[in-house]
Every structure is written in C-alpha cells, then in structure tokens.
N, C-alpha and C positions, 0 to 999 in steps of 0.2 A: 477304208478307202479302196476304191476300185478304179482301175484304169482299163479302158476298152479301146480297141481299134475298129474303126468303121471304114467301109469302102467309100470311095469318093462320092458316089451317088447318094448314099445314105447320109453322109456327112453334110453334103450340100443341101439336101432336103431339110435336115435338122437345123442347119444354120439359117436357111430361109424362113423356116417356121418360127424360130426364135426371134429373128429380126422383125418379122411381120406382127408378132404378138407381143413384142417387148418383154419376153420371158427369156430365161437362160436355157441353154441347151441341157444343163443338168436337170432343170425342172421337168423337161419332156422325157428325158432318159429315166428319171426316177418314176414318173407316172407310167411309162411303158413297162418297166420292169415290174412294178407293183401290180399292174393289170394282168400281165402275163402270169405272174406267180399266183394270183387269185384264181385265174382260169385253170391252171395246172393243178392246184390244190383241190378245186372242185371236181376235176376229172378223176383224181386219185380217190376221193371220197366215193364217187359214183362207181368206179371199178371195184373198190373194196366192198361196197354194198352188193354189187352183182355177184361177187365171188363168195358171198356168205353161204353157209351150208343150207339154210332154209330161207331164201329171200322171199319176201311177199310182194306181189304185184297186184295192181288193180287193172281190170279191163277198162276200156273206154266207157262202156255203159255203166260199170260199177262206180267209176269216178264221177260221172254225171249224177248218179243217184246219191253218192256220198255228199256231194256239194249241194244237193237239193235243186238241181237244175233240170230243165226239160232238155231232152236231146233235140238238136235243131230240126231233125226230120219229123219229130213228134209235135212240134210247135206249129199250130195252124196259122198263127199270125205272121210267121216268118215265111217269106216267099223267095224262091230262088230267082236269080236274075239271069 
C-alpha cells in the first residue's frame, strides 16, 4: 500500500478526470505510475546499451538497406511538397 500527497492543482485535476470518466482516482494513479516506470526502464536499457564496451550502431543508410527500403531521396515516385 502506498500513500501519496498531491498539490491542490494536481488533486483537482485528478478528481475532475475521475468524475468525468466514472473511474477511480486510484485507476489513474496506477496507470500513470506504470507508464512512468515503463519509460524509465526503457531509458535505463538504452543507457546501458550505450555504455557497452563495443556498442554497434547502424547509420541511417545502413538501416534503410537492412530493412530493404529505398531511401526517400532515391525514390523517384516520391515527390517533395
């Protein structure tokens, strides 16, 4: 169990959202925390990969080749607007 204190503005926003959607405040708090944790864990993975001794990177052109795509500039059917 976790108890948190919110400033008045955030509490008011949360209360209004809960009422308008017929959901509980806890529902939105849980979703917000889960979303934040997912993002932070992804960032930690990215940082760990960047800090590897021999990280491998693909250039933009190499990525396009790897995916079997034509680069937009090389595609005569595509016209810039």
